[in-house]
All heavy atoms as an XYZ file, in Angstrom:
910
protein
N     -34.252     24.415    -13.143
C     -33.542     24.531    -11.770
C     -33.176     23.132    -11.429
O     -33.902     22.267    -11.060
C     -34.595     25.094    -10.777
C     -34.093     25.301     -9.509
S     -35.297     25.898     -8.277
C     -35.898     27.352     -9.077
N     -31.884     22.973    -11.489
C     -31.306     21.587    -11.115
C     -30.364     21.572    -10.006
O     -30.200     20.699     -9.277
C     -30.715     20.975    -12.373
C     -31.636     20.626    -13.418
C     -32.648     19.641    -13.030
O     -32.344     18.662    -12.329
N     -33.964     19.863    -13.344
N     -29.593     22.760     -9.801
C     -28.580     22.815     -8.809
C     -29.045     23.620     -7.540
O     -29.469     24.803     -7.775
C     -27.338     23.407     -9.397
C     -26.782     22.595    -10.557
C     -25.646     23.250    -11.302
N     -24.440     23.439    -10.496
C     -23.467     22.509    -10.393
N     -23.601     21.357    -11.064
N     -22.461     22.716     -9.563
N     -29.030     22.998     -6.389
C     -29.558     23.593     -5.207
C     -28.490     23.617     -4.223
O     -28.010     22.562     -3.800
C     -30.845     22.996     -4.683
C     -31.871     22.962     -5.730
C     -31.319     23.641     -3.378
C     -33.202     22.139     -5.397
N     -28.254     24.822     -3.715
C     -27.255     24.957     -2.578
C     -28.071     25.185     -1.315
O     -28.944     26.016     -1.250
C     -26.326     26.204     -2.804
C     -25.196     26.411     -1.805
C     -24.048     27.036     -2.537
C     -25.676     27.371     -0.652
N     -27.722     24.414     -0.268
C     -28.495     24.526      1.021
C     -27.555     24.989      2.081
O     -26.547     24.401      2.317
C     -29.111     23.159      1.423
C     -30.101     22.705      0.315
C     -29.720     23.291      2.790
C     -30.613     21.339      0.645
N     -27.915     26.150      2.667
C     -27.076     26.669      3.874
C     -27.997     26.460      5.094
O     -28.968     27.123      5.320
C     -26.819     28.111      3.628
N     -27.643     25.467      5.944
C     -28.398     25.115      7.143
C     -27.411     24.581      8.134
O     -26.708     23.654      7.846
C     -29.426     24.121      6.726
C     -30.187     23.540      7.934
C     -30.936     24.542      8.750
O     -31.858     25.139      8.197
O     -30.594     24.671      9.964
N     -27.421     25.186      9.332
C     -26.465     24.748     10.405
C     -26.999     23.564     11.234
O     -26.293     22.986     12.023
C     -25.972     25.880     11.266
C     -27.174     26.561     11.967
O     -28.341     26.550     11.482
O     -26.877     27.172     13.021
N     -28.265     23.188     11.074
C     -28.739     22.036     11.775
C     -28.537     20.785     10.934
O     -29.202     20.629      9.866
C     -30.249     22.257     11.983
C     -30.923     21.137     12.732
O     -30.693     19.927     12.487
O     -31.757     21.360     13.683
N     -27.749     19.846     11.383
C     -27.375     18.697     10.561
C     -28.567     17.786     10.240
O     -28.542     17.190      9.173
C     -26.332     17.924     11.441
C     -26.338     18.522     12.743
C     -27.004     19.824     12.687
N     -29.540     17.642     11.137
C     -30.672     16.853     10.913
C     -31.505     17.380      9.729
O     -31.963     16.767      8.824
C     -31.547     16.616     12.159
C     -32.853     15.905     11.876
C     -30.739     15.900     13.194
N     -31.804     18.776      9.859
C     -32.538     19.406      8.812
C     -31.826     19.302      7.456
O     -32.450     19.114      6.409
C     -32.845     20.858      9.078
C     -33.784     21.129     10.291
C     -34.026     22.595     10.546
C     -35.203     20.434      9.958
N     -30.518     19.543      7.501
C     -29.737     19.413      6.259
C     -29.842     18.123      5.578
O     -30.077     18.001      4.408
C     -28.278     19.633      6.496
O     -27.949     20.944      6.955
N     -29.820     16.968      6.372
C     -29.962     15.663      5.867
C     -31.376     15.441      5.284
O     -31.480     14.960      4.213
C     -29.731     14.626      6.987
C     -29.724     13.195      6.480
S     -29.483     12.029      7.815
C     -31.014     12.285      8.751
N     -32.335     15.954      5.980
C     -33.716     15.752      5.413
C     -33.920     16.563      4.108
O     -34.449     16.001      3.149
C     -34.737     16.377      6.472
C     -34.766     15.365      7.640
C     -36.149     16.472      5.808
C     -35.551     15.934      8.869
N     -33.461     17.830      4.047
C     -33.492     18.555      2.840
C     -32.746     17.862      1.653
O     -33.204     17.839      0.581
C     -32.924     19.989      3.043
C     -33.654     20.902      4.008
C     -32.998     22.039      4.428
C     -34.795     20.567      4.613
C     -33.641     22.948      5.351
C     -35.465     21.387      5.550
C     -34.913     22.554      5.790
O     -35.409     23.439      6.752
N     -31.530     17.443      2.036
C     -30.729     16.789      0.976
C     -31.388     15.496      0.454
O     -31.465     15.285     -0.816
C     -29.297     16.464      1.542
C     -28.447     15.721      0.507
C     -27.110     15.335      0.986
O     -27.015     14.899      2.190
O     -26.113     15.416      0.233
N     -31.856     14.628      1.281
C     -32.534     13.418      0.888
C     -33.686     13.702      0.027
O     -33.929     13.122     -1.045
C     -32.881     12.480      2.074
C     -31.653     11.996      2.718
C     -33.775     11.417      1.693
C     -31.826     11.337      4.064
N     -34.607     14.644      0.480
C     -35.739     15.018     -0.222
C     -35.497     15.514     -1.671
O     -36.127     15.029     -2.525
C     -36.507     16.124      0.612
O     -36.933     15.529      1.910
C     -37.875     16.505     -0.159
N     -34.572     16.380     -1.722
C     -34.290     17.104     -3.047
C     -33.447     16.138     -3.924
O     -33.681     16.156     -5.158
C     -33.625     18.378     -2.833
C     -34.542     19.415     -2.105
C     -33.803     20.616     -1.691
C     -35.772     19.729     -2.891
N     -32.547     15.430     -3.379
C     -31.716     14.491     -4.185
C     -32.603     13.380     -4.839
O     -32.514     13.081     -5.934
C     -30.623     13.842     -3.399
O     -29.753     14.907     -2.840
C     -29.775     12.859     -4.213
N     -33.488     12.803     -4.002
C     -34.406     11.778     -4.455
C     -35.378     12.359     -5.537
O     -35.905     11.595     -6.415
C     -35.229     11.177     -3.335
C     -34.450     10.251     -2.446
C     -35.172      9.639     -1.379
O     -36.374      9.951     -1.129
O     -34.611      8.791     -0.578
N     -35.613     13.679     -5.510
C     -36.477     14.277     -6.524
C     -35.668     14.650     -7.789
O     -36.191     15.191     -8.713
C     -37.106     15.519     -6.000
N     -34.350     14.309     -7.795
C     -33.566     14.504     -9.007
C     -32.733     15.761     -9.070
O     -32.055     16.063    -10.104
N     -32.632     16.461     -7.979
C     -31.853     17.722     -7.906
C     -30.412     17.453     -7.585
O     -30.127     16.502     -6.792
C     -32.426     18.736     -6.954
C     -33.735     19.259     -7.384
C     -34.911     18.714     -6.788
C     -33.918     20.270     -8.312
C     -36.226     19.165     -7.210
C     -35.166     20.665     -8.730
C     -36.237     20.122     -8.178
N     -29.499     18.218     -8.027
C     -28.051     18.199     -7.667
C     -27.983     19.168     -6.386
O     -28.173     20.320     -6.628
C     -27.231     18.707     -8.886
C     -25.720     18.641     -8.491
O     -25.316     18.013     -7.536
O     -24.993     19.145     -9.378
N     -27.544     18.578     -5.278
C     -27.685     19.273     -4.000
C     -26.221     19.420     -3.431
O     -25.462     18.474     -3.369
C     -28.533     18.633     -3.009
C     -28.540     19.379     -1.661
C     -30.009     18.620     -3.558
N     -25.918     20.657     -2.947
C     -24.699     20.892     -2.223
C     -25.045     21.406     -0.843
O     -25.739     22.418     -0.681
C     -23.799     21.859     -2.930
C     -22.529     22.221     -2.188
C     -21.566     21.022     -2.008
C     -21.786     23.385     -2.773
N     -24.656     20.773      0.236
C     -24.864     21.220      1.625
C     -23.698     22.066      2.113
O     -22.599     21.693      1.907
C     -25.036     19.990      2.560
C     -26.285     19.098      2.461
C     -26.176     17.911      3.358
C     -27.530     19.913      2.548
N     -24.091     23.082      2.807
C     -23.112     23.962      3.500
C     -23.651     24.173      4.946
O     -24.859     24.377      5.144
C     -23.005     25.300      2.778
S     -22.442     25.179      1.108
N     -22.755     24.134      5.888
C     -23.140     24.098      7.264
C     -23.250     25.447      7.917
O     -23.647     25.730      8.978
C     -22.150     23.362      8.127
O     -20.847     23.910      8.033
N     -22.933     26.559      7.076
C     -23.164     27.909      7.556
C     -23.184     28.926      6.329
O     -22.872     28.484      5.178
C     -22.129     28.347      8.590
C     -20.714     28.389      8.092
O     -20.382     28.948      7.054
O     -19.823     27.784      8.730
N     -23.493     30.202      6.527
C     -23.609     31.089      5.484
C     -22.267     31.387      4.776
O     -22.296     31.552      3.532
N     -21.185     31.405      5.540
C     -19.863     31.765      4.951
C     -19.455     30.580      3.949
O     -18.959     30.858      2.877
C     -18.860     31.911      6.000
C     -17.443     32.278      5.445
C     -17.510     33.665      4.744
O     -18.174     34.616      5.187
N     -16.713     33.778      3.643
N     -19.640     29.375      4.409
C     -19.275     28.198      3.547
C     -20.210     28.238      2.265
O     -19.766     27.993      1.080
C     -19.569     26.886      4.301
C     -19.258     25.638      3.477
C     -19.523     24.402      4.265
O     -19.687     24.392      5.502
O     -19.570     23.332      3.638
N     -21.397     28.640      2.371
C     -22.374     28.726      1.218
C     -21.843     29.837      0.306
O     -21.803     29.701     -0.928
C     -23.775     28.921      1.702
N     -21.515     31.055      0.918
C     -21.014     32.180      0.120
C     -19.798     31.686     -0.733
O     -19.716     32.015     -1.905
C     -20.642     33.340      1.055
C     -19.977     34.448      0.289
C     -20.648     35.228     -0.594
C     -18.636     34.676      0.433
C     -20.053     36.336     -1.300
C     -18.017     35.660     -0.191
C     -18.739     36.506     -1.044
N     -18.835     31.052     -0.119
C     -17.665     30.543     -0.768
C     -17.943     29.587     -1.918
O     -17.277     29.486     -2.834
C     -16.684     29.991      0.293
C     -16.089     31.030      1.191
C     -15.408     30.455      2.431
O     -15.288     29.192      2.518
O     -15.006     31.266      3.255
N     -19.106     28.915     -1.839
C     -19.400     27.797     -2.777
C     -20.240     28.466     -3.971
O     -20.453     27.704     -4.978
C     -20.189     26.759     -2.137
N     -20.693     29.654     -3.878
C     -21.557     30.250     -4.888
C     -20.890     30.220     -6.219
O     -21.423     29.782     -7.224
C     -21.900     31.697     -4.579
C     -22.945     31.857     -3.436
C     -23.139     33.404     -3.200
C     -24.261     31.246     -3.746
N     -19.673     30.592     -6.299
C     -19.080     30.735     -7.680
C     -18.607     29.365     -8.230
O     -18.671     29.169     -9.455
C     -17.760     31.658     -7.624
O     -16.812     31.112     -6.756
N     -18.276     28.448     -7.378
C     -17.814     27.185     -7.892
C     -18.916     26.245     -8.198
O     -18.974     25.422     -9.147
C     -16.840     26.472     -6.919
O     -17.508     26.394     -5.646
C     -15.536     27.180     -6.854
N     -20.057     26.327     -7.450
C     -21.226     25.377     -7.577
C     -22.206     25.943     -8.601
O     -22.866     25.239     -9.335
C     -21.848     25.084     -6.205
C     -22.913     24.101     -6.294
C     -22.794     22.796     -6.691
C     -24.163     24.433     -5.960
C     -23.752     21.754     -6.772
C     -25.319     23.486     -6.081
C     -25.035     22.176     -6.381
N     -22.289     27.310     -8.593
C     -23.253     27.960     -9.510
C     -24.762     27.545     -9.385
O     -25.320     27.001    -10.313
N     -25.334     27.655     -8.116
C     -26.701     27.165     -7.922
C     -27.752     27.881     -8.661
O     -27.581     29.081     -8.937
C     -26.850     27.275     -6.430
C     -25.963     28.398     -6.064
C     -24.787     28.318     -6.964
N     -28.736     27.178     -9.043
C     -29.971     27.818     -9.590
C     -30.898     28.275     -8.435
O     -31.648     29.298     -8.651
C     -30.829     26.792    -10.389
C     -29.933     26.222    -11.548
O     -29.451     27.095    -12.341
O     -29.716     25.113    -11.581
N     -30.819     27.605     -7.272
C     -31.606     27.974     -6.110
C     -30.771     27.802     -4.922
O     -29.878     26.911     -4.715
C     -32.755     26.931     -5.972
C     -33.592     26.970     -4.710
C     -34.344     28.349     -4.513
C     -34.552     25.804     -4.538
N     -30.857     28.871     -3.991
C     -30.196     28.915     -2.685
C     -31.288     28.831     -1.597
O     -32.142     29.677     -1.533
C     -29.257     30.084     -2.497
C     -28.662     30.080     -1.138
C     -28.137     30.187     -3.545
N     -31.182     27.660     -0.870
C     -32.100     27.588      0.324
C     -31.296     27.947      1.523
O     -30.192     27.270      1.723
C     -32.675     26.203      0.447
C     -33.535     25.840     -0.831
C     -33.551     26.078      1.631
C     -33.961     24.424     -0.867
N     -31.698     28.856      2.382
C     -30.958     29.260      3.475
C     -31.825     29.429      4.760
O     -32.911     29.943      4.756
C     -30.163     30.541      3.183
O     -29.308     30.825      4.364
C     -31.010     31.729      2.895
N     -31.239     28.991      5.873
C     -31.705     29.421      7.118
C     -31.375     30.886      7.409
O     -30.496     31.452      6.625
C     -31.015     28.501      8.196
C     -31.560     28.671      9.609
O     -32.665     29.350      9.775
O     -30.940     28.214     10.601
N     -31.912     31.499      8.351
C     -31.492     32.936      8.648
C     -30.433     32.956      9.716
O     -29.406     33.572      9.527
C     -32.738     33.750      9.143
C     -32.229     35.153      9.372
C     -32.078     36.021      8.243
C     -31.922     35.707     10.589
C     -31.643     37.333      8.476
C     -31.523     36.996     10.720
C     -31.369     37.806      9.654
O     -30.947     39.051      9.815
N     -30.717     32.306     10.852
C     -29.674     32.403     11.893
C     -28.647     31.275     11.762
O     -28.985     30.103     12.040
C     -30.417     32.242     13.295
O     -31.492     33.214     13.324
C     -29.564     32.476     14.447
N     -27.467     31.669     11.454
C     -26.339     30.755     11.272
C     -25.035     31.455     11.642
O     -24.930     32.595     11.680
C     -26.212     30.323      9.806
C     -27.283     29.532      9.211
S     -27.026     28.990      7.494
C     -27.053     30.518      6.677
N     -24.098     30.556     12.116
C     -22.699     31.109     12.458
C     -22.040     31.766     11.170
O     -22.334     31.252     10.068
C     -21.986     30.025     13.029
C     -22.664     28.704     12.541
C     -24.070     29.161     12.203
N     -21.204     32.667     11.422
C     -20.276     33.325     10.419
C     -20.903     34.175      9.377
O     -20.348     35.175      9.093
C     -19.375     32.215      9.739
C     -18.534     31.425     10.736
C     -17.402     30.710     10.059
N     -17.711     29.967      8.908
C     -16.776     29.736      7.949
N     -15.535     30.227      8.029
N     -17.093     28.970      6.949
N     -22.046     33.910      8.869
C     -22.787     34.690      7.928
C     -24.181     34.397      7.965
O     -24.661     33.219      7.803
C     -22.260     34.545      6.534
C     -22.649     35.577      5.439
C     -22.051     36.841      5.584
C     -22.266     34.955      3.968
N     -25.066     35.435      8.210
C     -26.504     35.157      8.309
C     -27.144     34.792      6.946
O     -26.496     35.127      5.854
C     -27.236     36.371      8.876
O     -27.384     37.337      7.963
N     -28.301     34.202      7.018
C     -29.040     33.935      5.761
C     -29.392     35.200      5.035
O     -29.318     35.200      3.772
N     -29.652     36.230      5.670
C     -29.929     37.550      5.066
C     -28.780     38.085      4.312
O     -28.932     38.603      3.210
N     -27.581     37.964      4.953
C     -26.387     38.453      4.252
C     -26.049     37.489      3.077
O     -25.526     38.036      2.055
C     -25.223     38.487      5.276
C     -25.419     39.658      6.291
O     -26.119     40.604      6.003
O     -24.888     39.558      7.390
N     -26.344     36.243      3.227
C     -26.180     35.374      2.146
C     -26.973     35.647      0.979
O     -26.581     35.786     -0.243
C     -26.334     33.946      2.537
C     -26.176     32.824      1.422
C     -24.833     32.827      0.869
C     -26.551     31.477      1.986
N     -28.280     36.031      1.189
C     -29.243     36.465      0.099
C     -28.712     37.636     -0.588
O     -28.705     37.685     -1.810
C     -30.616     36.617      0.668
C     -31.200     35.256      1.040
C     -31.502     37.296     -0.325
C     -32.490     35.262      1.837
N     -28.194     38.544      0.186
C     -27.653     39.775     -0.379
C     -26.467     39.470     -1.305
O     -26.396     39.999     -2.378
C     -27.171     40.725      0.771
C     -26.928     42.095      0.389
C     -26.497     43.002      1.547
N     -27.544     43.150      2.551
C     -27.458     43.056      3.826
N     -26.278     42.835      4.429
N     -28.491     43.299      4.694
N     -25.648     38.530     -0.860
C     -24.476     38.132     -1.658
C     -24.934     37.375     -2.920
O     -24.352     37.557     -4.035
C     -23.581     37.275     -0.787
N     -25.960     36.600     -2.816
C     -26.403     35.799     -4.010
C     -26.899     36.795     -5.047
O     -26.599     36.692     -6.244
C     -27.546     34.852     -3.674
C     -28.306     34.328     -4.899
C     -27.049     33.756     -2.754
N     -27.662     37.783     -4.642
C     -28.177     38.842     -5.591
C     -27.000     39.637     -6.255
O     -27.137     39.943     -7.408
C     -29.062     39.837     -4.857
C     -30.367     39.117     -4.416
C     -31.470     40.168     -4.280
N     -32.726     39.428     -3.953
C     -33.232     39.440     -2.829
N     -32.711     40.064     -1.793
N     -34.370     38.700     -2.605
N     -25.952     39.775     -5.539
C     -24.787     40.484     -6.086
C     -23.984     39.605     -7.069
O     -23.558     40.095     -8.112
C     -23.870     40.925     -4.943
C     -23.552     42.370     -4.885
C     -22.532     42.854     -3.785
N     -21.961     41.818     -2.994
C     -22.353     41.490     -1.683
N     -23.286     42.110     -1.165
N     -21.679     40.578     -1.057
N     -23.812     38.392     -6.719
C     -22.859     37.512     -7.497
C     -23.656     36.678     -8.423
O     -22.980     36.233     -9.526
C     -22.000     36.665     -6.575
O     -22.861     35.851     -5.765
C     -21.090     37.505     -5.700
N     -24.856     36.280     -8.195
C     -25.581     35.358     -9.139
C     -26.942     35.888     -9.237
O     -27.969     35.324     -8.749
C     -25.640     33.890     -8.541
C     -24.388     33.055     -8.461
C     -24.639     31.890     -7.719
C     -23.883     32.776     -9.859
N     -27.138     36.980    -10.010
C     -28.442     37.719    -10.133
C     -29.583     36.763    -10.590
O     -30.723     37.031    -10.358
C     -28.166     38.923    -10.994
C     -26.849     38.673    -11.617
C     -26.103     37.633    -10.726
N     -29.224     35.740    -11.331
C     -30.367     34.831    -11.856
C     -30.803     33.790    -10.898
O     -31.817     33.092    -11.148
N     -30.084     33.623     -9.790
C     -30.450     32.560     -8.822
C     -31.610     32.895     -8.057
O     -31.839     34.051     -7.724
C     -29.259     32.289     -7.988
N     -32.474     31.885     -7.715
C     -33.616     32.135     -6.883
C     -33.233     31.819     -5.474
O     -32.487     30.932     -5.145
C     -34.775     31.111     -7.379
C     -35.972     31.226     -6.505
C     -35.098     31.365     -8.843
N     -33.845     32.500     -4.513
C     -33.631     32.311     -3.065
C     -34.818     31.942     -2.314
O     -35.894     32.409     -2.657
C     -32.958     33.595     -2.494
O     -33.830     34.678     -2.680
C     -31.598     33.963     -3.041
N     -34.564     31.037     -1.372
C     -35.667     30.541     -0.474
C     -35.183     30.624      0.935
O     -34.163     29.937      1.237
C     -36.027     29.113     -0.883
C     -36.959     28.378      0.023
C     -38.342     29.101      0.125
C     -37.152     26.963     -0.486
N     -35.839     31.340      1.793
C     -35.564     31.494      3.212
C     -36.358     30.449      3.942
O     -37.582     30.345      3.857
C     -35.915     32.825      3.699
C     -35.638     32.989      5.188
S     -33.945     33.230      5.712
C     -33.644     34.886      5.092
N     -35.613     29.472      4.610
C     -36.275     28.420      5.376
C     -35.963     28.697      6.825
O     -34.828     28.368      7.347
C     -35.764     27.057      4.922
N     -36.859     29.394      7.579
C     -36.529     29.909      8.849
C     -37.722     30.113      9.717
O     -38.872     30.344      9.251
C     -35.826     31.178      8.732
O     -35.364     31.796      9.851
N     -37.511     30.237     11.044
C     -38.587     30.612     11.880
C     -38.534     32.110     12.317
O     -39.333     32.586     13.037
C     -38.436     29.751     13.233
N     -37.581     32.803     11.753
C     -37.352     34.216     12.012
C     -38.531     35.021     11.396
O     -38.863     34.762     10.270
C     -36.047     34.784     11.469
C     -35.955     36.280     11.480
C     -34.928     34.172     12.245
N     -39.053     35.949     12.174
C     -40.114     36.784     11.711
C     -39.673     37.665     10.533
O     -38.696     38.379     10.679
C     -40.601     37.681     12.866
C     -41.820     38.486     12.529
O     -42.093     38.754     11.340
O     -42.528     38.942     13.485
N     -40.281     37.589      9.393
C     -39.852     38.253      8.212
C     -39.851     39.897      8.411
O     -39.155     40.561      7.734
C     -40.752     37.808      7.005
C     -41.937     37.234      7.701
C     -41.548     36.796      9.115
N     -40.627     40.306      9.312
C     -40.702     41.737      9.641
C     -39.310     42.272     10.165
O     -39.144     43.429     10.133
C     -41.844     42.062     10.512
C     -43.178     41.822      9.890
C     -44.303     42.092     10.858
N     -44.173     40.989     11.870
C     -44.971     40.866     12.890
N     -46.001     41.728     13.045
N     -44.860     39.897     13.764
N     -38.507     41.337     10.698
C     -37.256     41.756     11.279
C     -36.126     41.811     10.260
O     -35.076     42.360     10.508
C     -36.826     40.659     12.338
C     -37.728     40.549     13.551
C     -37.303     39.385     14.428
C     -37.944     41.811     14.270
N     -36.437     41.465      9.042
C     -35.362     41.413      7.930
C     -35.354     42.838      7.283
O     -36.351     43.500      7.118
C     -35.771     40.360      6.837
C     -35.881     38.951      7.371
C     -36.174     38.031      6.169
C     -34.533     38.492      8.052
N     -34.124     43.128      6.907
C     -34.007     44.379      6.116
C     -34.451     44.139      4.705
O     -34.532     42.974      4.271
C     -32.452     44.771      6.079
C     -31.949     45.084      7.452
C     -30.471     45.326      7.384
C     -29.941     45.573      8.793
N     -28.474     45.435      8.894
N     -34.851     45.206      4.020
C     -35.482     45.069      2.613
C     -34.556     44.229      1.726
O     -35.197     43.419      0.965
C     -35.688     46.446      1.994
C     -36.766     47.209      2.656
O     -37.657     46.556      3.432
O     -36.938     48.405      2.528
N     -33.408     44.339      1.710
C     -32.537     43.568      0.815
C     -32.188     42.175      1.340
O     -31.327     41.508      0.743
C     -31.172     44.408      0.424
C     -30.303     44.634      1.644
O     -30.744     44.406      2.790
O     -29.196     45.049      1.425
N     -32.795     41.773      2.390
C     -32.515     40.405      2.958
C     -33.724     39.411      2.718
O     -33.663     38.356      3.077
C     -32.231     40.442      4.439
C     -31.012     41.151      4.778
C     -30.733     41.165      6.316
O     -31.674     41.354      7.121
N     -29.469     40.923      6.648
N     -34.744     39.970      1.965
C     -35.945     39.097      1.765
C     -35.581     38.215      0.479
O     -35.105     38.640     -0.443
C     -37.173     39.943      1.471
C     -37.683     40.528      2.659
N     -38.533     39.862      3.491
C     -37.454     41.718      3.267
C     -38.891     40.657      4.505
N     -38.224     41.847      4.407
N     -35.969     36.939      0.661
C     -35.841     35.945     -0.290
C     -36.891     36.027     -1.324
O     -37.949     36.654     -1.095
C     -35.735     34.512      0.275
N     -36.779     35.350     -2.396
C     -37.866     35.187     -3.425
C     -39.052     34.460     -2.851
O     -40.173     34.708     -3.246
C     -37.391     34.536     -4.728
C     -36.276     35.374     -5.370
O     -36.471     36.552     -5.643
O     -35.177     34.760     -5.650
N     -38.774     33.452     -1.958
C     -39.803     32.758     -1.302
C     -39.410     32.427      0.152
O     -38.231     32.599      0.473
C     -40.120     31.527     -2.093
N     -40.375     32.064      0.906
C     -40.036     31.808      2.390
C     -40.932     30.573      2.819
O     -42.084     30.448      2.512
C     -40.461     33.000      3.212
C     -40.127     32.876      4.660
C     -40.441     34.210      5.414
N     -39.992     34.115      6.723
C     -40.787     33.452      7.711
N     -41.897     32.939      7.478
N     -40.253     33.417      8.981
N     -40.238     29.716      3.545
C     -40.908     28.642      4.281
C     -40.640     28.800      5.802
O     -39.463     29.020      6.198
C     -40.418     27.286      3.814
C     -40.969     26.668      2.522
C     -40.190     25.496      2.226
C     -42.467     26.502      2.620
N     -41.666     28.716      6.544
C     -41.507     28.830      8.032
C     -41.374     27.470      8.613
O     -42.008     26.528      8.335
C     -42.789     29.537      8.631
C     -42.467     29.873     10.110
C     -43.573     30.669     10.686
O     -44.184     31.495      9.961
O     -43.707     30.683     11.914
N     -40.281     27.348      9.437
C     -40.047     26.123     10.121
C     -41.063     25.899     11.227
O     -41.518     26.822     11.795
C     -38.582     26.150     10.722
C     -37.488     26.040      9.738
C     -36.185     26.179     10.431
C     -35.025     26.066      9.541
N     -33.671     26.194     10.155
N     -41.379     24.567     11.486
C     -40.853     23.400     10.877
C     -41.434     23.172      9.475
O     -42.536     23.576      9.176
C     -41.338     22.358     11.858
C     -42.540     22.888     12.487
C     -42.400     24.370     12.475
N     -40.566     22.557      8.671
C     -40.773     22.250      7.259
C     -40.854     20.785      6.982
O     -39.931     20.037      7.252
C     -39.801     22.917      6.380
C     -39.706     24.456      6.600
C     -40.021     22.673      4.867
C     -38.461     25.105      6.089
N     -41.983     20.280      6.418
C     -42.040     18.907      6.072
C     -41.390     18.715      4.750
O     -41.354     19.605      3.888
C     -43.518     18.476      5.966
O     -44.146     19.171      4.884
C     -44.235     18.678      7.291
N     -40.877     17.480      4.466
C     -40.287     17.260      3.146
C     -41.297     17.450      1.952
O     -40.868     18.038      0.953
C     -39.905     15.770      3.270
C     -39.727     15.462      4.674
C     -40.740     16.367      5.404
N     -42.565     17.228      2.189
C     -43.537     17.488      1.163
C     -43.661     18.919      0.843
O     -43.762     19.375     -0.308
N     -43.767     19.811      1.895
C     -43.848     21.206      1.688
C     -42.568     21.811      1.033
O     -42.689     22.685      0.204
C     -44.070     21.916      3.049
C     -45.381     22.513      3.117
C     -45.707     23.244      4.463
N     -45.043     24.449      4.527
C     -44.440     24.937      5.680
N     -44.351     24.193      6.741
N     -43.825     26.117      5.670
N     -41.425     21.266      1.422
C     -40.139     21.752      0.826
C     -40.161     21.437     -0.688
O     -39.943     22.323     -1.522
C     -38.932     21.029      1.503
C     -37.656     21.304      0.794
C     -37.284     22.747      0.947
C     -36.541     20.416      1.441
N     -40.537     20.169     -1.055
C     -40.510     19.816     -2.413
C     -41.501     20.533     -3.212
O     -41.274     21.002     -4.387
C     -40.695     18.298     -2.623
C     -40.558     17.726     -3.967
C     -39.128     18.056     -4.588
C     -40.676     16.288     -3.986
N     -42.626     20.798     -2.667
C     -43.801     21.455     -3.295
C     -43.305     22.958     -3.588
O     -43.551     23.476     -4.712
C     -45.013     21.489     -2.439
C     -46.197     22.279     -3.071
C     -47.304     22.335     -2.079
O     -47.235     22.154     -0.810
N     -48.530     22.602     -2.583
N     -42.647     23.608     -2.665
C     -42.269     24.916     -2.820
C     -41.136     25.026     -3.882
O     -41.104     25.890     -4.773
C     -41.701     25.487     -1.459
O     -42.848     25.492     -0.623
C     -41.286     26.985     -1.694
N     -40.135     24.111     -3.872
C     -39.086     24.064     -4.884
C     -39.629     23.860     -6.189
O     -39.272     24.538     -7.185
C     -37.989     22.986     -4.468
C     -37.075     22.823     -5.640
C     -37.303     23.396     -3.230
N     -40.589     22.896     -6.352
C     -41.206     22.743     -7.758
C     -41.976     23.961     -8.230
O     -41.943     24.316     -9.363
C     -42.131     21.544     -7.591
C     -41.541     20.174     -7.331
C     -41.035     19.643     -8.706
N     -40.610     18.328     -8.458
C     -39.487     17.818     -8.986
N     -38.672     18.629     -9.793
N     -39.105     16.636     -8.814
N     -42.700     24.653     -7.272
C     -43.391     25.924     -7.611
C     -42.347     27.047     -8.108
O     -42.598     27.663     -9.104
C     -44.161     26.425     -6.550
N     -41.261     27.085     -7.363
C     -40.216     28.106     -7.811
C     -39.570     27.600     -9.158
O     -39.311     28.574     -9.959
C     -39.133     28.168     -6.757
C     -39.439     28.818     -5.439
C     -38.416     28.636     -4.383
C     -39.739     30.277     -5.712
N     -39.386     26.357     -9.347
C     -38.905     25.896    -10.577
C     -39.872     26.151    -11.770
O     -39.444     26.752    -12.796
C     -38.691     24.351    -10.521
C     -38.118     23.728    -11.713
C     -37.845     22.209    -11.470
O     -38.776     21.597    -10.947
O     -36.833     21.777    -11.852
N     -41.176     26.042    -11.592
C     -42.164     26.400    -12.557
C     -42.193     27.856    -12.873
O     -42.245     28.282    -14.042
C     -43.557     25.915    -12.107
O     -43.618     24.575    -12.009
N     -42.133     28.602    -11.778
C     -42.120     30.102    -11.966
C     -40.883     30.568    -12.737
O     -40.889     31.400    -13.549
C     -42.203     30.748    -10.567
C     -42.306     32.264    -10.602
C     -42.255     32.823     -9.361
N     -40.836     32.949     -8.926
C     -40.339     33.501     -7.872
N     -41.116     33.939     -6.929
N     -39.109     33.517     -7.564
N     -39.776     29.955    -12.409
C     -38.481     30.353    -13.028
C     -38.492     29.996    -14.514
O     -37.885     30.609    -15.394
C     -37.337     29.650    -12.316
C     -35.951     30.286    -12.653
O     -35.864     31.484    -12.741
O     -35.058     29.472    -12.845
N     -39.134     28.857    -14.829
C     -39.219     28.378    -16.224
C     -40.150     29.208    -17.083
O     -40.008     29.200    -18.312
C     -39.574     26.938    -16.291
N     -41.063     29.936    -16.503
C     -42.101     30.648    -17.258
C     -41.561     31.961    -17.857
O     -40.541     32.382    -17.615
C     -43.266     30.997    -16.344
């Protein structure tokens, strides 16, 4: 897992995620909303999509649905404060982190997903 697409509308969180993952050796593409991330799926070809749930233009749940349709091998990680019980069945990610998220927890979760994906 080397290519990570991040869909996050909070610029401060985006920067923290990008710095943390880039310094760990990942190729990171930031998108400021779900629609921008959806449009980048085919050109960037991410191994992992990290998404917030509540974003303008396209929700994280709808983005996860699109990832499953267009990149079935990609892993999804929901980084959100939204209660997972509110999500529809096809909007659940492979993993979830509840905000606030520390850089250490983000990296630990990404590494765990990377190990699981390699197995």
